[in-house]
C-alpha positions as CSV (number, residue, x, y, z in Angstrom):
1,M,0.0,0.0,0.0
2,Q,1.3,3.4,-0.9
3,A,1.8,5.6,2.1
4,D,-0.6,8.4,2.5
5,P,1.3,11.7,2.3
6,L,-1.1,13.2,4.8
7,E,-0.8,10.4,7.2
8,N,1.5,12.3,9.6
9,F,-0.8,15.3,9.6
10,Y,-3.9,13.2,10.3
11,L,-2.1,11.4,13.2
12,Q,-1.3,14.8,14.7
13,F,-4.8,16.1,14.0
14,Q,-6.3,13.1,15.7
15,K,-4.4,14.0,18.9
16,F,-5.6,17.6,18.5
17,V,-9.2,16.6,18.2
18,E,-9.2,14.2,21.1
19,N,-7.6,16.9,23.3
20,N,-10.1,19.6,22.6
21,P,-13.8,19.2,23.6
22,N,-14.8,22.3,21.6
23,V,-13.6,20.6,18.4
24,I,-15.1,17.2,19.4
25,S,-18.5,18.9,19.7
26,A,-18.2,20.1,16.1
27,A,-18.9,16.5,15.1
28,R,-22.6,17.1,15.7
29,A,-22.5,19.7,12.9
30,A,-19.8,18.1,10.7
31,S,-22.1,15.2,9.9
32,Q,-24.7,17.7,8.5
33,I,-22.2,19.3,6.1
34,P,-21.8,17.6,2.7
35,E,-18.3,17.1,1.5
36,S,-19.1,19.3,-1.5
37,A,-19.5,22.3,0.8
38,K,-16.0,22.1,2.1
39,A,-13.1,24.1,0.7
40,I,-10.3,22.0,-0.8
41,I,-6.7,22.9,0.0
42,I,-4.2,21.5,-2.4
43,L,-0.6,20.9,-1.1
44,S,2.3,20.7,-3.5
45,P,5.3,18.8,-1.9
46,Y,7.3,19.0,-5.1
47,S,7.2,22.8,-5.0
48,L,9.7,22.6,-2.1
49,Y,12.5,21.4,-4.4
50,H,13.0,24.7,-6.1
51,V,15.9,25.7,-3.9
52,F,18.5,28.5,-4.3
53,P,21.5,26.5,-5.6
54,R,24.5,28.9,-5.5
55,E,26.5,27.4,-2.6
56,W,29.4,29.8,-3.0
57,V,27.6,33.0,-2.2
58,S,27.8,34.7,1.2
59,K,25.2,34.3,3.9
60,A,24.3,38.0,3.6
61,Y,23.5,37.4,-0.1
62,R,21.4,34.3,0.7
63,K,19.2,36.4,3.0
64,T,18.2,38.5,0.0
65,I,16.6,35.5,-1.6
66,V,13.1,35.8,-0.4
67,E,11.4,33.3,-2.8
68,R,12.3,30.2,-0.8
69,P,10.9,26.8,0.2
70,E,10.1,28.0,3.7
71,R,7.2,30.0,2.2
72,L,5.2,26.7,2.0
73,L,5.9,26.0,5.6
74,A,4.6,29.5,6.6
75,A,1.5,28.8,4.4
76,S,1.0,25.5,6.2
77,M,0.9,27.4,9.5
78,G,-1.9,29.6,8.2
79,I,-3.8,26.5,6.9
80,A,-3.4,24.8,10.2
81,A,-4.7,27.9,12.1
82,A,-7.8,28.0,9.9
83,I,-8.4,24.2,10.4
84,T,-8.3,24.5,14.1
85,M,-11.0,27.1,14.0
86,Y,-13.2,25.3,11.5
87,P,-12.1,21.7,11.2
88,A,-15.4,20.6,9.5
89,L,-15.1,23.1,6.7
90,F,-11.8,22.1,5.0
91,N,-10.4,19.1,3.3
92,L,-6.7,18.6,2.4
93,K,-5.3,17.0,-0.8
94,S,-1.7,16.4,-1.7
95,S,-0.6,16.4,-5.3
96,N,2.3,14.2,-4.4
97,N,1.5,11.7,-7.2
98,K,0.9,14.3,-9.9
99,L,3.8,15.5,-12.1
100,S,2.7,17.2,-15.3
101,S,4.7,18.0,-18.4
102,L,5.8,21.5,-19.4
103,N,4.8,20.4,-22.9
104,S,1.2,19.8,-21.9
105,P,-1.3,21.4,-24.3
106,H,-2.6,23.9,-21.6
107,V,1.0,25.1,-21.0
108,L,1.8,25.4,-24.7
109,K,-1.3,27.4,-25.4
110,V,-0.1,30.0,-22.9
111,H,3.6,30.0,-23.5
112,G,4.1,28.7,-27.0
113,T,6.3,25.9,-27.9
114,K,9.8,27.5,-27.5
115,W,9.6,28.8,-24.0
116,P,8.9,25.5,-22.2
117,Q,11.7,23.9,-24.2
118,T,14.1,26.7,-23.3
119,L,13.2,26.4,-19.7
120,I,13.6,22.6,-19.6
121,K,17.0,23.0,-21.3
122,L,18.2,25.7,-18.9
123,C,17.2,23.6,-15.8
124,K,19.0,20.5,-17.1
125,E,22.2,22.5,-17.8
126,A,22.1,24.4,-14.5
127,D,23.8,21.8,-12.3
128,N,27.0,21.7,-14.4
129,K,27.3,25.4,-14.5
130,L,26.8,25.6,-10.8
131,K,29.5,23.1,-10.1
132,N,31.9,25.3,-12.0
133,G,30.9,28.4,-10.0
134,K,29.0,30.0,-12.9
135,I,25.6,31.7,-12.7
136,E,23.1,29.3,-14.1
137,V,20.7,31.8,-15.7
138,P,21.2,33.8,-18.9
139,N,23.0,37.1,-18.6
140,N,19.9,39.1,-19.6
141,W,17.9,37.6,-16.7
142,N,17.8,39.1,-13.3
143,S,19.9,36.6,-11.3
144,G,18.9,38.3,-8.1
145,D,15.3,37.2,-8.5
146,I,15.5,34.0,-10.6
147,Y,17.6,30.9,-10.0
148,L,17.4,27.4,-11.5
149,S,18.6,23.9,-11.0
150,S,17.6,20.4,-12.2
151,N,15.2,20.3,-9.2
152,T,13.5,23.4,-10.4
153,L,12.1,21.3,-13.2
154,L,10.7,18.9,-10.7
155,A,9.1,21.7,-8.7
156,L,7.5,23.2,-11.9
157,K,6.1,19.8,-12.9
158,G,4.7,19.4,-9.4
159,S,3.2,22.9,-9.4
160,L,1.4,22.1,-12.7
161,G,0.1,18.9,-11.2
162,A,-1.2,20.8,-8.2
163,I,-2.9,23.3,-10.4
164,E,-4.6,20.6,-12.4
165,T,-5.7,18.9,-9.1
166,G,-7.2,22.2,-8.0
167,V,-9.2,22.6,-11.1
168,D,-10.3,19.0,-11.1
169,S,-11.4,19.3,-7.5
170,I,-14.0,22.0,-8.2
171,F,-15.3,20.5,-11.5
172,N,-14.9,16.8,-11.1
173,G,-14.6,14.9,-7.8
174,P,-14.5,11.2,-6.8
175,S,-18.3,11.5,-6.9
176,P,-20.9,14.2,-7.5
177,D,-21.1,14.6,-3.7
178,H,-17.4,15.3,-3.5
179,I,-17.1,18.2,-5.9
180,S,-16.3,21.3,-3.9
181,N,-16.9,24.8,-5.3
182,R,-13.8,26.3,-3.8
183,A,-10.1,25.3,-3.9
184,F,-6.8,27.0,-2.7
185,V,-3.7,25.8,-4.4
186,V,-0.5,26.3,-2.4
187,I,2.4,26.4,-4.8
188,R,5.6,28.1,-5.6
189,P,7.3,29.8,-7.5
190,P,4.6,32.3,-8.2
191,G,3.4,33.0,-11.7
192,H,1.8,36.4,-12.3
193,H,4.9,38.2,-13.6
194,C,5.7,35.5,-16.2
195,H,5.0,36.7,-19.8
196,V,4.5,34.5,-22.8
197,S,8.2,33.6,-23.1
198,M,10.0,35.8,-20.6
199,P,10.4,35.1,-16.8
200,S,10.3,37.9,-14.3
201,G,10.0,38.6,-10.6
202,F,10.5,35.0,-9.4
203,C,8.0,33.7,-11.9
204,L,8.8,31.0,-14.5
205,L,5.4,29.9,-15.7
206,N,2.1,31.8,-15.6
207,N,0.2,29.6,-13.2
208,V,-3.2,31.3,-13.5
209,H,-3.3,31.3,-17.3
210,V,-2.2,27.6,-17.4
211,A,-5.1,26.9,-15.0
212,I,-7.5,28.7,-17.3
213,E,-6.5,26.8,-20.3
214,Y,-6.8,23.5,-18.4
215,A,-10.3,24.5,-17.2
216,F,-11.2,25.3,-20.8
217,D,-9.8,22.1,-22.3
218,H,-11.3,19.8,-19.7
219,Y,-14.4,21.5,-18.4
220,N,-15.5,23.9,-21.2
221,V,-15.0,27.0,-19.1
222,T,-15.5,30.0,-21.4
223,H,-15.0,33.0,-19.3
224,V,-12.7,33.7,-16.3
225,A,-12.3,36.7,-14.1
226,V,-8.8,36.9,-12.5
227,L,-8.8,38.9,-9.3
228,D,-5.2,39.8,-8.2
229,F,-4.5,41.3,-4.8
230,D,-0.7,40.8,-4.8
231,L,1.3,43.9,-3.8
232,H,2.8,43.9,-7.3
233,H,1.1,44.4,-10.7
234,G,0.7,41.1,-12.5
235,D,2.2,42.4,-15.7
236,G,2.7,38.9,-17.1
237,T,-0.9,37.9,-16.5
238,Q,-2.1,41.1,-18.1
239,D,0.2,40.8,-21.1
240,I,-1.1,37.3,-21.8
241,C,-4.7,38.7,-21.7
242,W,-3.6,40.9,-24.7
243,K,-2.4,37.8,-26.4
244,R,-5.8,36.1,-25.7
245,A,-7.4,39.2,-27.3
246,G,-5.5,38.4,-30.5
247,F,-2.6,40.9,-30.2
248,K,0.8,39.6,-31.0
249,P,3.0,39.5,-27.9
250,D,6.3,41.5,-27.8
251,D,8.1,38.3,-26.8
252,D,6.2,36.1,-29.2
253,T,8.0,32.8,-30.0
254,E,5.4,30.9,-31.9
255,E,6.9,29.2,-34.9
256,E,4.0,29.8,-37.3
257,E,0.6,31.5,-37.5
258,Q,-2.6,29.6,-37.8
259,E,-3.6,29.6,-41.5
260,D,-7.2,30.5,-40.7
261,N,-6.4,33.2,-38.2
262,K,-3.3,35.2,-39.2
263,Y,-2.3,38.6,-37.8
264,N,-3.4,41.6,-39.7
265,D,-1.1,44.6,-40.5
266,F,-1.6,45.8,-37.0
267,N,-0.5,42.5,-35.4
268,K,-4.1,41.7,-34.4
269,R,-6.1,38.6,-35.1
270,N,-9.4,37.1,-33.9
271,A,-9.7,36.3,-30.2
272,K,-10.5,32.8,-29.2
273,F,-11.9,31.1,-26.2
274,P,-11.4,31.2,-23.2
275,K,-12.1,34.9,-22.7
276,V,-10.3,36.4,-19.6
277,G,-10.8,39.6,-17.6
278,Y,-7.9,40.8,-15.4
279,F,-8.7,42.9,-12.3
280,S,-5.8,44.0,-10.1
281,M,-5.1,46.1,-7.1
282,H,-1.4,46.8,-6.5
283,D,1.2,49.4,-5.5
284,I,2.1,51.5,-8.5
285,N,5.5,52.4,-6.9
286,S,6.6,48.8,-6.5
287,F,8.0,46.2,-9.0
288,P,7.6,46.3,-12.0
289,T,6.9,50.0,-11.7
290,E,9.5,50.8,-9.0
291,T,9.9,54.5,-8.3
292,D,12.8,56.2,-10.3
293,F,13.4,53.0,-12.4
294,A,10.1,52.2,-14.1
295,T,9.7,52.8,-17.8
296,N,6.7,54.8,-19.0
297,E,5.5,51.6,-20.7
298,H,5.4,49.7,-17.4
299,I,3.6,52.5,-15.6
300,K,1.0,52.7,-18.4
301,N,0.5,48.9,-18.3
302,A,-0.1,49.0,-14.5
303,S,-2.6,51.7,-14.9
304,T,-4.6,50.3,-17.9
305,C,-8.4,50.4,-17.6
306,I,-10.4,49.1,-20.5
307,M,-13.7,47.3,-20.6
308,N,-15.5,45.4,-23.3
309,S,-13.4,46.8,-26.1
310,H,-11.1,45.1,-28.6
311,D,-11.7,41.8,-26.8
312,L,-10.1,43.3,-23.7
313,N,-11.3,43.6,-20.1
314,I,-8.6,45.0,-17.8
315,W,-8.9,47.1,-14.7
316,N,-6.1,48.3,-12.5
317,I,-6.4,50.1,-9.1
318,H,-3.5,51.5,-7.1
319,L,-3.2,51.0,-3.4
320,S,-3.5,54.1,-1.2
321,N,-2.2,55.0,2.2
322,W,-4.4,54.8,5.3
323,S,-3.9,55.3,9.0
324,T,-7.0,53.9,10.7
325,D,-9.2,50.9,10.2
326,E,-12.1,53.2,9.4
327,E,-10.1,54.9,6.7
328,F,-9.2,51.6,5.1
329,Q,-12.8,50.4,5.2
330,K,-13.9,53.5,3.4
331,L,-11.1,53.0,0.8
332,Y,-12.2,49.4,0.3
333,R,-15.8,50.3,-0.2
334,S,-15.3,53.3,-2.5
335,K,-12.2,52.3,-4.4
336,Y,-11.0,48.7,-4.1
337,R,-14.4,47.1,-4.4
338,T,-14.7,48.7,-7.9
339,L,-12.8,45.6,-9.1
340,F,-15.8,43.4,-8.3
341,A,-18.2,45.8,-10.1
342,K,-15.9,45.6,-13.2
343,A,-15.7,41.8,-13.0
344,D,-19.5,41.8,-12.7
345,E,-19.7,43.9,-15.8
346,F,-17.4,41.5,-17.6
347,F,-19.5,38.5,-16.8
348,K,-22.8,40.2,-17.6
349,T,-21.6,41.3,-21.0
350,A,-20.1,37.9,-21.7
351,K,-23.5,36.2,-21.0
352,F,-25.3,38.6,-23.2
353,E,-22.8,38.1,-26.1
354,M,-22.9,34.4,-25.7
355,E,-26.7,34.4,-26.0
356,S,-26.8,36.9,-28.8
357,N,-24.1,35.3,-31.0
358,S,-24.6,31.6,-30.3
359,N,-23.6,30.7,-33.9
360,E,-20.4,32.7,-33.9
361,N,-19.5,31.3,-30.5
362,E,-19.5,27.7,-31.8
363,N,-22.7,27.1,-29.8
364,K,-20.7,27.1,-26.6
365,P,-22.8,27.8,-23.5
366,F,-21.5,30.4,-21.0
367,K,-19.5,28.8,-18.2
368,G,-17.7,31.1,-15.8
369,L,-14.9,30.8,-13.2
370,V,-13.4,33.2,-10.7
371,I,-9.6,32.8,-10.1
372,I,-7.8,34.7,-7.3
373,S,-4.2,35.5,-7.7
374,A,-3.5,35.3,-4.0
375,G,-0.4,37.2,-3.1
376,F,0.1,38.2,0.5
377,D,2.9,40.7,0.2
378,A,0.6,43.7,0.6
379,S,0.0,42.5,4.2
380,E,0.6,44.7,7.2
381,F,3.0,42.0,8.3
382,E,5.2,42.0,5.2
383,Q,8.9,42.8,5.6
384,T,9.8,46.4,4.8
385,S,12.5,45.4,2.3
386,M,9.7,44.1,0.1
387,Q,7.1,46.7,1.0
388,R,9.3,49.7,0.5
389,H,6.6,52.3,-0.2
390,K,4.5,51.9,2.9
391,V,1.2,51.0,1.3
392,N,-0.4,47.9,2.7
393,V,-3.7,46.2,3.7
394,P,-4.8,45.0,7.2
395,T,-5.1,41.2,7.6
396,E,-8.9,41.3,7.7
397,F,-8.8,42.5,4.0
398,Y,-8.0,39.0,2.8
399,T,-11.2,37.7,4.4
400,T,-13.3,40.5,3.1
401,F,-11.9,40.4,-0.4
402,T,-12.4,36.6,-0.6
403,K,-16.0,36.8,0.6
404,D,-16.7,39.4,-2.1
405,A,-15.1,37.0,-4.6
406,L,-17.5,34.3,-3.4
407,K,-20.5,36.6,-4.0
408,L,-19.3,37.4,-7.5
409,S,-18.9,33.7,-8.2
410,Q,-22.3,32.8,-6.9
411,M,-23.8,35.5,-9.2
412,H,-22.1,34.2,-12.3
413,C,-20.1,31.0,-11.9
414,K,-22.3,28.7,-9.8
415,G,-19.9,29.4,-6.9
416,K,-16.7,28.1,-8.5
417,V,-13.6,29.8,-7.1
418,L,-10.0,28.8,-7.6
419,S,-7.3,30.5,-5.6
420,I,-3.7,30.2,-6.5
421,M,-0.9,31.4,-4.2
422,E,1.3,34.1,-5.6
423,G,3.6,36.4,-3.5
424,G,4.1,36.9,0.2
425,Y,7.6,36.6,1.5
426,S,7.8,37.1,5.3
427,D,6.6,34.3,7.5
428,Q,4.2,36.6,9.3
429,A,2.6,37.9,6.1
430,I,2.1,34.5,4.5
431,C,0.9,32.8,7.7
432,S,-1.7,35.5,8.7
433,G,-2.7,36.1,5.1
434,V,-3.4,32.5,4.3
435,F,-5.3,32.1,7.6
436,A,-7.6,35.1,6.8
437,H,-8.0,34.1,3.2
438,L,-9.2,30.6,4.1
439,I,-11.7,32.0,6.6
440,G,-13.1,34.1,3.8
441,L,-13.1,31.2,1.4
442,Q,-15.7,29.5,3.6
443,N,-17.7,32.7,4.0
444,Q,-16.9,33.2,7.7
445,D,-16.0,36.3,9.5
446,W,-12.5,37.3,10.5
447,I,-12.0,38.1,14.2
448,N,-9.3,40.7,14.8
449,E,-7.8,38.9,17.8
450,W,-6.7,36.1,15.4
451,G,-4.5,38.6,13.5
452,S,-3.0,40.4,16.5
453,E,0.7,40.8,16.5
454,Q,1.1,38.5,19.5
455,V,-0.9,35.7,17.9
456,V,1.0,35.9,14.6
457,K,4.3,36.0,16.4
458,E,3.5,32.8,18.3
459,I,2.4,30.9,15.2
460,V,5.5,31.8,13.1
461,R,7.8,30.4,15.7
462,G,7.0,27.1,14.0
463,C,8.7,28.3,10.8
464,K,12.1,27.9,12.4
465,P,13.7,24.7,11.2
466,N,14.8,23.8,14.8
467,W,11.5,24.8,16.5
468,K,11.0,23.3,20.0
469,P,7.9,23.7,22.2
470,Y,8.1,25.8,25.2
471,K,9.2,23.9,28.3
472,T,6.9,25.8,30.5
473,K,3.9,28.2,30.0
474,K,1.5,30.2,32.0
475,K,-1.5,28.0,32.6
476,N,-3.9,30.6,31.3
477,D,-1.8,31.5,28.3
478,V,-4.3,30.2,25.8
479,I,-2.6,31.8,22.8
480,R,0.7,30.1,23.3
481,I,-0.9,26.7,23.9
482,W,-3.2,27.0,20.9
483,A,-0.3,28.2,18.7
484,E,1.8,25.1,19.6
485,E,-1.1,23.0,18.5
486,V,-1.2,24.9,15.2
487,I,2.6,24.6,14.8
488,R,2.5,20.8,15.2
489,L,-0.3,20.5,12.6
490,G,1.5,22.8,10.2
491,R,4.9,21.1,10.4
492,S,3.3,17.7,9.9
493,M,1.4,18.7,6.8
494,I,4.0,17.9,4.2
495,P,6.5,15.0,4.9
496,E,9.1,16.6,2.6
497,F,9.6,19.4,5.1
498,D,11.9,16.9,6.8
499,D,14.1,16.6,3.7
500,V,14.2,20.2,2.5
501,I,13.7,22.4,5.6
502,F,14.1,20.5,8.8
503,K,16.7,18.0,7.8
504,S,16.3,16.4,11.2
505,K,17.0,12.8,12.1
506,E,14.8,13.2,15.1
507,K,11.9,14.2,12.9
508,L,12.4,11.2,10.6
509,L,12.6,8.9,13.7
510,K,9.4,10.4,15.1
511,H,7.7,9.9,11.7
512,K,8.6,6.2,11.8
513,Q,7.3,5.9,15.4
514,E,4.0,7.5,14.4
515,Q,3.7,5.1,11.5
516,H,4.2,2.2,14.0
517,A,1.6,3.7,16.2
518,A,-0.9,3.6,13.3
519,L,-0.7,-0.2,13.3
520,T,-3.6,-2.1,14.8
521,N,-3.0,-4.8,17.5
522,D,-2.8,-7.6,14.9
523,G,0.0,-5.8,13.1
524,K,-2.0,-4.7,10.1
525,F,-2.0,-1.1,8.9
526,N,-5.1,0.8,9.9
527,E,-6.2,2.1,6.5
528,S,-9.3,3.9,7.8
529,L,-7.1,6.0,10.1
530,V,-5.0,7.2,7.1
531,T,-7.7,7.8,4.5
532,A,-10.3,9.7,6.7
533,T,-11.1,13.3,5.9
534,I,-10.8,16.0,8.5
535,S,-14.5,16.0,9.3
536,Q,-14.5,12.2,9.5
537,R,-11.8,12.4,12.1
538,V,-13.8,14.9,14.1
539,T,-16.7,12.6,14.0
540,R,-14.7,9.6,15.2
541,A,-13.2,11.6,18.0
542,Y,-16.7,12.6,19.1
543,A,-17.7,8.9,19.1
544,K,-14.7,8.2,21.4
545,E,-15.8,11.0,23.7
546,R,-19.2,9.4,24.0
547,E,-17.6,6.1,24.9
548,Y,-15.6,7.9,27.7
549,K,-18.9,9.2,29.1
550,K,-20.4,5.7,29.1
551,H,-17.6,4.3,31.1
552,D,-16.9,6.6,34.0
553,N,-14.3,4.2,35.4
554,I,-12.0,4.8,32.4
555,K,-9.4,7.4,33.2
556,K,-8.9,9.9,30.4
557,E,-5.3,10.6,29.8
558,N,-5.6,13.5,27.3
559,V,-6.1,17.0,28.8
560,P,-7.8,19.7,26.7
561,F,-5.3,22.4,25.8
562,M,-7.7,25.0,27.2
563,Q,-7.4,23.3,30.6
564,M,-3.8,22.2,30.7
565,N,-2.3,22.7,34.2
566,L,1.1,24.1,33.2
567,S,3.8,25.9,35.2
568,D,3.6,29.6,35.8
569,E,7.4,29.8,35.5
570,D,8.8,32.0,32.7
571,E,11.7,31.0,30.6
572,N,14.5,33.2,29.4
573,E,14.0,32.0,25.8
574,D,11.6,35.0,25.1
575,E,12.7,37.8,27.3
576,D,10.6,40.5,25.5
577,Y,7.4,38.5,25.9
578,E,4.6,40.2,28.0
579,Y,1.6,38.1,28.9
580,D,-1.5,39.9,27.8
581,E,-4.3,38.6,30.1
582,E,-7.1,40.5,28.4
583,L,-6.1,39.3,24.9
584,N,-5.9,35.7,26.1
585,K,-9.4,36.0,27.6
586,T,-10.9,37.4,24.4
587,F,-9.0,35.0,22.3
588,N,-10.3,32.1,24.3
589,R,-13.8,33.3,23.8
590,T,-13.4,33.4,20.1
591,V,-12.5,29.7,19.9
592,E,-15.0,28.4,22.4
593,D,-17.9,26.7,20.7
594,I,-17.1,28.4,17.4
595,T,-17.3,25.3,15.4
596,I,-20.9,24.7,16.4
597,D,-22.4,28.2,16.1
598,D,-20.6,29.3,13.0
599,I,-20.9,26.1,11.0
600,S,-24.7,26.4,11.3
601,R,-24.4,30.0,10.1
602,H,-22.2,28.8,7.2
603,L,-25.0,26.6,6.1
604,E,-27.5,29.4,6.3
605,T,-25.5,32.0,4.5
606,L,-23.6,30.1,1.8
607,E,-25.8,28.5,-0.9
608,L,-24.9,24.8,-1.1
609,I,-27.2,23.8,-4.0
610,Q,-26.7,25.5,-7.3
611,Q,-29.4,25.3,-10.1
612,D,-28.2,23.8,-13.3
613,D,-28.9,25.5,-16.5
614,D,-30.1,22.3,-18.2
615,T,-32.7,21.3,-15.6
616,N,-36.3,22.0,-16.1
617,E,-38.4,24.3,-13.9
618,E,-39.9,21.5,-11.8
619,D,-36.4,20.2,-11.0
620,N,-35.3,23.7,-10.0
621,K,-38.4,24.0,-7.7
622,D,-37.5,20.7,-6.1
623,K,-33.9,21.8,-5.6
624,S,-35.1,25.1,-4.1
625,K,-37.2,23.2,-1.6
626,R,-34.4,20.9,-0.6
627,S,-32.1,23.9,-0.3
628,S,-34.6,25.7,1.9
629,S,-35.1,22.6,4.0
630,R,-31.4,22.2,4.5
631,R,-31.0,25.8,5.7
632,L,-34.0,25.5,8.0
633,Q,-32.6,22.3,9.4
634,S,-29.3,24.0,10.2
635,S,-31.1,26.7,12.3
636,N,-33.8,24.7,14.0
637,G,-31.8,23.8,17.0
638,M,-30.6,20.3,15.9
639,Y,-27.0,21.3,16.5
640,K,-27.0,25.1,16.7
641,I,-26.4,25.4,20.4
642,P,-27.3,28.9,21.8
643,S,-24.7,30.0,24.3
644,D,-23.5,33.3,25.7
645,K,-20.0,32.0,25.0
646,T,-20.4,31.6,21.2
647,T,-18.9,34.3,19.0
648,S,-22.2,35.3,17.5
649,N,-23.4,36.5,20.9
650,L,-20.3,38.6,21.6
651,K,-20.8,42.2,20.8
652,R,-18.0,43.8,18.7
653,D,-16.9,47.3,17.8
654,N,-16.5,48.6,14.3
655,N,-13.1,46.8,14.0
656,N,-14.6,43.4,15.0
657,R,-12.9,43.5,18.4
658,I,-14.8,41.8,21.2
659,L,-16.2,44.2,23.8
660,S,-16.6,43.6,27.5
661,S,-20.0,43.9,29.1
662,S,-19.3,47.5,30.2
663,Q,-17.9,48.3,26.8
664,Q,-21.0,46.8,25.1
665,N,-23.2,49.2,27.1
666,H,-21.0,52.2,26.2
667,H,-20.8,51.0,22.6
668,H,-24.7,50.8,22.4
669,Q,-25.0,54.4,23.7
670,H,-22.3,55.8,21.3
671,H,-22.8,53.7,18.3
672,T,-21.0,54.6,15.1
673,Q,-21.5,53.3,11.6
674,N,-20.7,49.6,11.2
675,Y,-19.2,48.5,7.9
676,D,-21.1,45.3,7.5
677,D,-21.6,44.9,3.8
678,S,-23.3,41.5,3.9
679,D,-26.6,42.8,2.6
680,I,-25.3,45.6,0.3
681,S,-24.8,45.2,-3.4
682,M,-21.2,45.5,-4.6
683,M,-22.5,47.7,-7.4
684,S,-23.7,50.4,-5.1
685,H,-20.1,51.3,-4.1
686,V,-18.7,52.1,-7.5
687,S,-17.4,55.7,-8.0
688,T,-18.2,56.7,-11.4
689,M,14.5,50.8,-19.8
690,K,15.8,50.5,-16.3
691,H,14.4,48.0,-13.9
692,S,14.6,47.3,-10.2
693,T,14.3,43.7,-9.0
694,R,11.3,42.5,-7.1
695,S,13.5,41.8,-4.1
696,G,14.8,45.4,-4.1
697,G,18.1,45.3,-5.9
698,R,19.0,46.7,-9.3
699,W,19.7,44.8,-12.5
């Protein structure tokens, strides 16, 4: 039997579930949620093997290489944090058995035939050059941002496999009941700077456009809206949109033109499916439009706004400075949300054109998809060397933006959303950004305590290769105890962390011991333990809990982490640490019973049954009845447990911070406008050649 790549994670998760009664109680709700309603997270172990290979450089130079395998470890911490809050709403998949060719049709349609061949050749030649102390990339490339080795080819094949797995997961599952609407693909290197045949800004293949072609080839997706919130303009993604519109790329490498669709005298030919709209918010002063070094062409490209003309739909918005949460919320409502209005316009026009010109459109029915280019380098936690111009977004932004993307997708794409990881380079930015993004991907609310500096600081401790748990903790320090649970889950998520990042014999030994522990008494491997989904493990742990209650004479060895009796002694390993009692109290309240109360709210607010275009009216009526019944069932008291400790009953201020009882009274008397947009239409907020490197150096 092939070992399950998620085995180690699930063994660790089983311990977490059994130790936490608030998670065990979620089993009552987990059984009510169909697998199709869960968000799929795609892990890409092969992406780790793209490693900076120049061994002769100094340590100081190595520190400037921010696109590194550790980015996946930081992402895993964010994933683990989201799972601890909502274990019944996520499923993990590993693309460990999926390596795809750079010569796949969906890659060649984006990059032509020459670029993949060139990239393959350079990767294969890189090792010999490196052995001789030579730079392995061509002289006209930015060697400060881009590096190659033979393992880079493995990483790229693995990333392509993960992308395909992500698309398959939302259009074709093991069964109709296992097709989710939402998937997050965690890969590296990023892709949105890569042009048709020119790498840039860490990017070697344009992951988003490859996903689009794959979705078109395999699932007949005709229209895609790409929403890009990376700090940097996705110049490569935008340029390929011009190619899709029929314009000849500047770096075109196609051997020959199609006989039935040649370029005219102005280097334009007919556009073909799939049609793509690109909608980006970014810092106009950062790469590839770095202040003092940007060309006028790059600045124009990063500022392009054109809709429904010449087969183009492109809209760019520049990030602005803000100083308070209220200022940012106003910015988001009046400026940044315009992207969704433009994407909505793109889809509406596409539907009209498809219906009006059915013959010209080869009788293709409209089929839409929303793709998020999920870069987290605009985060308030990103390192200053990357975020040099002091424009950023609060962590909550990633939840709000993602929830708006869900609304857009529900309006036009039957809820289908594919998110692909782009930038984000500090551990703090990636961890907190992924955490908030996944909360939004399941239509839940972000709680500001989760993104506090202290919480993020505790989680990212797990990104250290030689991480060790605290020997002692304050017994009421819920944050540190919870963070260590998250760290254990995150570090166990991808076994290849041991080979690439940890390189620890102790970890490998522990892995073998846990494999041995997974054996049943008769020495046979417990397959059911390995293959269970997250929600199934929650349910099994709940069954165990009931058994404990039946037999009072059985002594329970595991102690819930909220109730661990730990030493009050402080260690010198963190001398600047100050225990925040109030933050720990409010953080504790945010996780108590959350999986019961908010799961039921999830079922009420996020449509689970989509009406198919090819069903008749009676079928649609039946589906509507079933959908209404399911929503009523979720709120009729079957498992929605009213409690003054659940998060929905905690009053919050405008910034989603929990208020004490006295503060609640004061807040009621002096109420200010709350920016809850859940019932507001996104359309109502619309107001009518030198380069720097992405990592900050110069060419």
